[in-house]
N, C-alpha and C positions, 0 to 999 in steps of 0.2 A: 454272916452269910452262910447258907447251907452248902454243903459239898456239892449238891446237885446243881445249884446255881453257878458255883465256881467252874464246874465241869462244862456247863453250857456256855458260859462266857469265854472260857478257854477255847472251846471248839469254834465259837464264832470268830475269835481273834485269829486262829490258825487258818480258817477258811478265807477270811479277809486278806490275810497275808499271801496266801496261795493265789488268790484271784488277782491281787494287785501286783505281784512280783514280776510278771512278764512286762507290764507297762513300765515299771521302775527300771528294769534291766535294759529295756529298749531305749529309754531316755538317756540312761548312763552311757550306753554304747554310741548313741547318736552324738552326744556331747563330746565323746572322747575321740571320734574319728577325725583324722587329718585329711582334709579334702584339698586336692590341687585342681584348679580349673584347667580343663583341657583346651589347649589352643589349636586352632586350625593351622595346618602346615601351609606356610607361605610359598608362593612360587619362587624358585631360585632366580636370583639376579646375577648376571655375569659381571661381577665387579673386578677391578684391577687388584692383583695381589700386592700387598705392601712391599716396597722396595727394601732391599738389604742396605744397611748403612753401617759405617764404622765410626764409633764414638770414642772419645778420649777417656781413659780410665779416671775414676774419681779419686781424690786424695784419700789416703788410707786413714788419716786422723779425723776425717769427717769435717774439717774446716773448709771454709770457702775463701777464695781469693778475691778481694775487693780491688777495684781499679781506683787508684788515687788520682784526684785531679792534679794536673801538672801546673807548675808555677808558670807565671807569665814569662814568655820567652823561651821556656824549656820545651823540648820535644819528648813526648812520652815514648818509652821503648816499644818497638813493634812486637806484637804478640807472635810467638813462635808457632808456626803451623804444625798441626798434628800429622805425623806421617801415617798414611793408610797402609795397612798390612795386606789389603786385598784390593783388586781393581774395583772402582766405584761403578755401580750399575743400578738401573731401575727398570721396572716393568712398565711397558708402554703399550698403547693400543696400535695394532697394525691391521691392514686390510687383508682380505682373503688371499690376495696375490702374494703375501708373505710366504705362503705354503706351496708356491709353485715348484720349489726345489726342496721340499720337505719329505721325509720318510717317516712313517709311523710303524713301530714294531710293537706287537702286543698280542694278547689273548682275546677272549670273546668280547671284553669291553671295547677293545680297539676295533673289532669286527663291527660292533654297534656304531662306532664313530664313522666307519667307512660306509655303512649301509644307510644310516639314518641322519648322519651329520651333513653339514654344508661344505666341508672341505674336500670336495670331489677332485680338486686339482692336485692334491698331494698323492704320493705313492704310499702303498700299504704292504706290509709283510705281517699278516696276522691270521690267526686261526684259533678256534676254540680248543682249549686244553694246552695251548703252547706254554712251554716251561723254559726257564733260563737254564735249567740243568740238562735239557735235551736240545737246546737251540742249535748246536752245531750240526746235528744230523736231521733236524726237522725240515720238512719241505713244504712250501706253499706254491702250488702251480708247478710242481716238479723242479723247484729251484730252492736251494738252501739260502740262508741269509747271506752267507759269504759269497755265493754266486751273484746275488743281487747287488751287494756292495761293490763287487769287482767290476760291474758293468756300468755304474754311474756314480758320479761324485755329487753328494748332496751338501747343501749349506746348513740344513737343520735336520736333526734326527731326534724323534720322540720315542722313548722307550717306556713301556709299562708292562712289567712281568712280575710274577711271584705269587699271585693269588692261588694258582693251582698247586702250589707246593708250600703254602703257608703252614700246613700241618707238619712239615719236615723241620729239621734242625735249622734254625734261623741263621746261625753263623755260617753253616755250610752253604746255604742258599746265597748268603751275602758274598762269600768268596767266589762263587761261580758267577754271580752278577758282576762283581768287580773285574773278573777276567774277561767277561763278555764286553764290558765297556772299554777296557783296554784294547781289545781287538778292534772295536769300532774306531777308536781314536787312531789306531795304526793304519787302518784302511781308508779312513775319511779324515785326512789331516786338517782340512779346512772347515769341517762341520762343527756347528754348535750343537751340543748334545743336551737334550732336556730329559731329566729323569722324572717321570711322572709318579707321584705317590699312588700306591694301590688304593682303589676305592674301598671304603668301608662296606660292611654288609649290614642289613637291618638286624635289629636285636633278636628277632625271632629266628633268624637264619644262623645265629651263632651256635657252635657246638664246643665240645671239649678241646678240639684241635683247631677249629676254625673260629677265631674270635677277633674282635676289633683290637684287643690288647696285643695279640700276636701281629696283626697287620701294622699297628703303630710301631712295634719293635723293628719290623723289617723296613718300614718307611724311614725310621730314624737312621738306620744304617745306610739307606740310600742317600739321605740328606748329607750324611757325613762324607760321601764320595764326591759331592759337588765341590769343585775348586773355584767356582764363581768366576771363571775365566774362559774355560772351554766347556765345562760341564755345569749345568744349573739344575736345581731341584725346584719343581713346582707341585703344588698340592691343591687339587680341585675339591677335596673333601668338605671344606667349609661351605661350598656351594650347595651341597646336597645333604649335609648332616642335620640331625635333629639336635635337641638340647642336650642329649646324652652322648654325642659323638658317634652315633650310629647312622647308617643310611636311613633317611626318612621313609617310613613305611608307605606314605602316600605317593612316593616317587618311584616305587618299584612294584612289580607283580610277583617276583620270586625271591626278593630279599637280597639279590646279588647284582642284578643289572638294573640300570635306570630304565624307565619307560622310553619308548622310541621317541616321543616328542621332546624329551629332555636332552637328547644328543645334540640338537640344534643349540640349546643353551650352553652345553659343554663346549661346542665349537666357538661360540661367541666368547666364552671365557678364555679359551686358548688364544683367540685374536687379541684379547685385552691384556694378555700376560706374556708378551714377547719381550726379549731382553734388549735393552739399549745400553751398550757398553761405552762409557764416556772416553775411556782410554783403552784402545785395543791392546790385547795381550800380544807380546812379541811371538812370532812364529817359532816353533821349536826347532833348534839347530842341532841339538844333541840327540843322537839315536840311543834310546834306552832299550835294553833287552826286553822283548815282549814274550808273553806266554803264548805258545802256539795253540791256536784254537781250531784250526781247520783239519788237522791230521788225525785227531782222535777225539772221542767223546769225553765230556767232563763228568759223565754220570758216576764214575767209580771213584772220584777223588775224595768225596766226603760221604761217609756212610749215613744214610737217612735214618733218623730216629723215629719218625712217624710215617704212617702209610700215606701214599700219594692220594690226592683228591681230584682226579681228573674229572669226575662227575660234577665238580664245582662249576665248571664252565659249560653251560648248556644253551648258549645263544645259537 
């Protein structure tokens, strides 16, 4: 074969490769893509939160104990009951009248419950930007929270604070939260206190300082405060979360607050998740020293490591 023909064939082969390469690469890329079907967001259903239970520890050696059949005429030894370390309780459904003597304390999410929810019979102490670190001196309707608590005794108090300071030191915020709850217990000795988990934000609303990971850290600390006797922890997040543990984008317009229509669903969920205590905890007879919360602000006790995020609440 002459060199001319070789050059011609070589040029034809190169041109063919160049023309065919986009189609080849496209097919390779198409076959290598991992596609996930997009599922439509389902409307939240206000289900009952699973009840806390106390279980007996498993045997360390991994063996199981078999019950042997007793001989005729013999009585099998009675099984020893497991001693519960905490009062047994379960979450039950209650009617709206349950909240006749309830107080809600919170930020703009609680403002949403008061404006768009169905629990109009409850009392509210809430405002956008409300923080646990500034709760002592914050006023709603010219009244501090301690003024309000001194005027009326409540049977149930719901608290949800912390989102406006989630960018600050978590442990410092937790310490202020604990002191606030201690103050409520001192002034409202007969009230059941519900610590509401802070609502997650949508994925697109997360920043370096405001993230669902930090929200979960604070919520875990709040859960640890619950003694399941006077103070209970409830978490509404599963009602509104997507598959990734963030506020479902279809349920919010700003990534922070649920749409107005979903506050009714939230209130239904609250009705479905009231506590029924099988054995009432004995009333406290011993006076324990309490940290004074009305004389001075708690703002300077722990130095904030991150900037405040007051603009986070814009309801």
